[in-house]
C-alpha positions as a printed NumPy array, in Angstrom:
array([[ 68.494,  80.214, 120.651],
       [ 70.769,  77.317, 121.44 ],
       [ 73.929,  78.021, 123.358],
       [ 72.552,  81.203, 124.861],
       [ 73.842,  82.163, 128.314],
       [ 70.362,  83.383, 129.208],
       [ 67.527,  81.242, 130.555],
       [ 64.681,  83.487, 131.731],
       [ 61.547,  84.432, 129.866],
       [ 63.216,  87.772, 129.141],
       [ 66.235,  86.071, 127.541],
       [ 65.22 ,  87.047, 124.014],
       [ 65.051,  90.706, 125.04 ],
       [ 68.397,  90.539, 126.82 ],
       [ 69.986,  88.861, 123.781],
       [ 68.596,  91.607, 121.529],
       [ 70.077,  94.233, 123.84 ],
       [ 73.473,  92.495, 124.028],
       [ 73.628,  92.182, 120.222],
       [ 72.923,  95.895, 119.957],
       [ 75.618,  96.785, 122.492],
       [ 78.144,  94.52 , 120.762],
       [ 77.357,  96.137, 117.424],
       [ 78.019,  99.521, 119.029],
       [ 81.238,  98.193, 120.603],
       [ 79.815,  99.219, 123.988],
       [ 79.844,  96.126, 126.177],
       [ 82.362,  94.385, 128.412],
       [ 82.608,  91.261, 130.574],
       [ 81.401,  92.933, 133.777],
       [ 78.335,  94.325, 132.002],
       [ 77.485,  90.914, 130.537],
       [ 78.159,  89.178, 133.845],
       [ 75.629,  91.426, 135.576],
       [ 73.097,  90.727, 132.824],
       [ 73.62 ,  86.952, 133.221],
       [ 73.17 ,  87.202, 136.989],
       [ 70.031,  89.297, 136.449],
       [ 68.732,  86.701, 133.998],
       [ 69.378,  83.836, 136.447],
       [ 67.481,  85.709, 139.155],
       [ 64.585,  86.245, 136.731],
       [ 64.545,  82.562, 135.787],
       [ 64.458,  81.543, 139.467],
       [ 61.988,  84.102, 140.803],
       [ 59.789,  84.644, 137.736],
       [ 59.638,  81.268, 135.941],
       [ 56.274,  81.869, 134.233],
       [ 57.114,  85.198, 132.595],
       [ 57.87 ,  85.361, 128.885],
       [ 59.256,  88.913, 128.823],
       [ 60.75 ,  91.563, 131.082],
       [ 58.45 ,  92.715, 133.892],
       [ 58.501,  95.531, 136.41 ],
       [ 58.781,  92.972, 139.199],
       [ 61.985,  91.557, 137.703],
       [ 63.587,  94.965, 137.429],
       [ 62.486,  96.049, 140.898],
       [ 63.702,  92.782, 142.464],
       [ 67.14 ,  93.239, 140.917],
       [ 67.578,  96.97 , 141.374],
       [ 66.778,  97.243, 145.074],
       [ 69.824,  98.29 , 147.063],
       [ 71.176,  95.418, 149.13 ],
       [ 72.143,  95.836, 152.777],
       [ 75.743,  94.885, 152.13 ],
       [ 76.43 ,  97.225, 149.209],
       [ 77.367, 100.849, 148.837],
       [ 75.397, 103.208, 146.638],
       [ 78.153, 103.085, 144.012],
       [ 78.173,  99.276, 143.949],
       [ 74.384,  99.231, 143.585],
       [ 74.62 , 101.642, 140.658],
       [ 77.285,  99.524, 138.942],
       [ 75.269,  96.323, 139.419],
       [ 72.019,  97.882, 138.191],
       [ 73.244, 100.046, 135.291],
       [ 73.102,  97.235, 132.69 ],
       [ 69.475,  96.476, 133.636],
       [ 68.542, 100.167, 133.537],
       [ 70.144, 100.381, 130.083],
       [ 68.183,  97.269, 129.019],
       [ 64.915,  98.9  , 130.118],
       [ 65.749, 102.127, 128.269],
       [ 66.677, 100.139, 125.153],
       [ 63.396,  98.215, 125.172],
       [ 61.325, 101.343, 125.905],
       [ 62.967, 103.223, 123.021],
       [ 61.924, 100.379, 120.72 ],
       [ 58.407, 100.288, 122.15 ],
       [ 58.894,  96.738, 123.419],
       [ 58.084,  97.298, 127.089],
       [ 56.284,  99.595, 129.469],
       [ 58.605,  98.718, 132.358],
       [ 59.98 , 101.815, 134.068],
       [ 63.652, 102.104, 134.945],
       [ 64.092, 102.426, 138.709],
       [ 65.575, 105.385, 140.53 ],
       [ 69.059, 104.405, 141.58 ],
       [ 70.734, 105.829, 144.677],
       [ 72.934, 108.883, 144.296],
       [ 76.575, 108.208, 143.639],
       [ 78.665, 108.997, 146.688],
       [ 82.158, 110.389, 146.407],
       [ 84.791, 107.902, 147.453],
       [ 87.128, 108.886, 150.261],
       [ 90.459, 107.904, 148.812],
       [ 93.794, 108.097, 150.576],
       [ 96.757, 108.678, 148.242],
       [ 99.352, 105.916, 148.042],
       [103.056, 106.582, 147.513],
       [104.31 , 103.796, 145.248],
       [107.681, 102.182, 145.851],
       [110.057, 101.714, 142.928],
       [109.247,  97.973, 142.947],
       [105.475,  98.621, 142.89 ],
       [105.872, 101.014, 139.957],
       [108.012,  98.54 , 138.031],
       [105.421,  95.783, 138.565],
       [102.516,  98.122, 137.661],
       [104.052,  99.19 , 134.377],
       [105.153,  95.641, 133.607],
       [101.525,  94.46 , 134.016],
       [100.247,  97.346, 131.868],
       [102.72 ,  96.446, 129.117],
       [101.766,  92.747, 129.286],
       [ 97.98 ,  93.327, 129.377],
       [ 95.947,  91.434, 126.778],
       [ 92.267,  92.353, 126.649],
       [ 90.221,  89.243, 127.266],
       [ 86.463,  89.121, 126.921],
       [ 86.167,  92.337, 124.942],
       [ 85.568,  92.806, 121.253],
       [ 88.827,  92.37 , 119.313],
       [ 89.07 ,  96.056, 118.339],
       [ 88.409,  97.173, 121.91 ],
       [ 90.951,  94.693, 123.28 ],
       [ 93.644,  95.856, 120.834],
       [ 92.906,  99.515, 121.575],
       [ 93.124,  98.833, 125.322],
       [ 96.436,  97.014, 124.871],
       [ 97.891, 100.079, 123.154],
       [ 96.287, 102.777, 125.286],
       [ 96.608, 101.334, 128.8  ],
       [100.399, 101.636, 129.151],
       [100.297, 105.208, 127.862],
       [ 97.431, 106.302, 130.121],
       [ 98.998, 104.846, 133.276],
       [102.321, 106.522, 132.531],
       [100.533, 109.797, 131.797],
       [ 98.667, 109.577, 135.105],
       [101.858, 108.84 , 137.006],
       [104.049, 111.45 , 135.362],
       [101.598, 114.358, 135.238],
       [ 99.374, 113.954, 138.281],
       [ 96.202, 114.543, 136.261],
       [ 92.978, 112.898, 137.375],
       [ 91.81 , 109.672, 135.731],
       [ 88.776, 111.372, 134.176],
       [ 91.103, 113.947, 132.593],
       [ 93.318, 111.26 , 131.121]])
């Protein structure tokens, strides 16, 4: 395909996966960015391959010295989803790697000043979803201000909101 952001031998499989995720309205910029970085690594390290290989997946999904378990999971999730997608369609025998266990974050609460709150809500109200599907962007524009105010006013956890 011309104009594709992918260059590796597995590009056609990645494009298929991305089209599927877009059709399901289940993809965002960060997800696609990780897939592009994965594809570039594949093109550099596996130039002779014409489809996804176990070596590609293993090279990408190994935990790096400088990253936490949670960062590794976030970086690798799109590739794991790609593998599962291709396996479900019978297009690969590559096995998704075991990712490290998610570790709970040790968060310290922050007491916002009046100025910080005003700026936070101003940014929420001005948010325009870029890089997402139009319907997702519009939904985010409407929902984000409400969710942040709900979180602030009620004290519920983000997963509850």
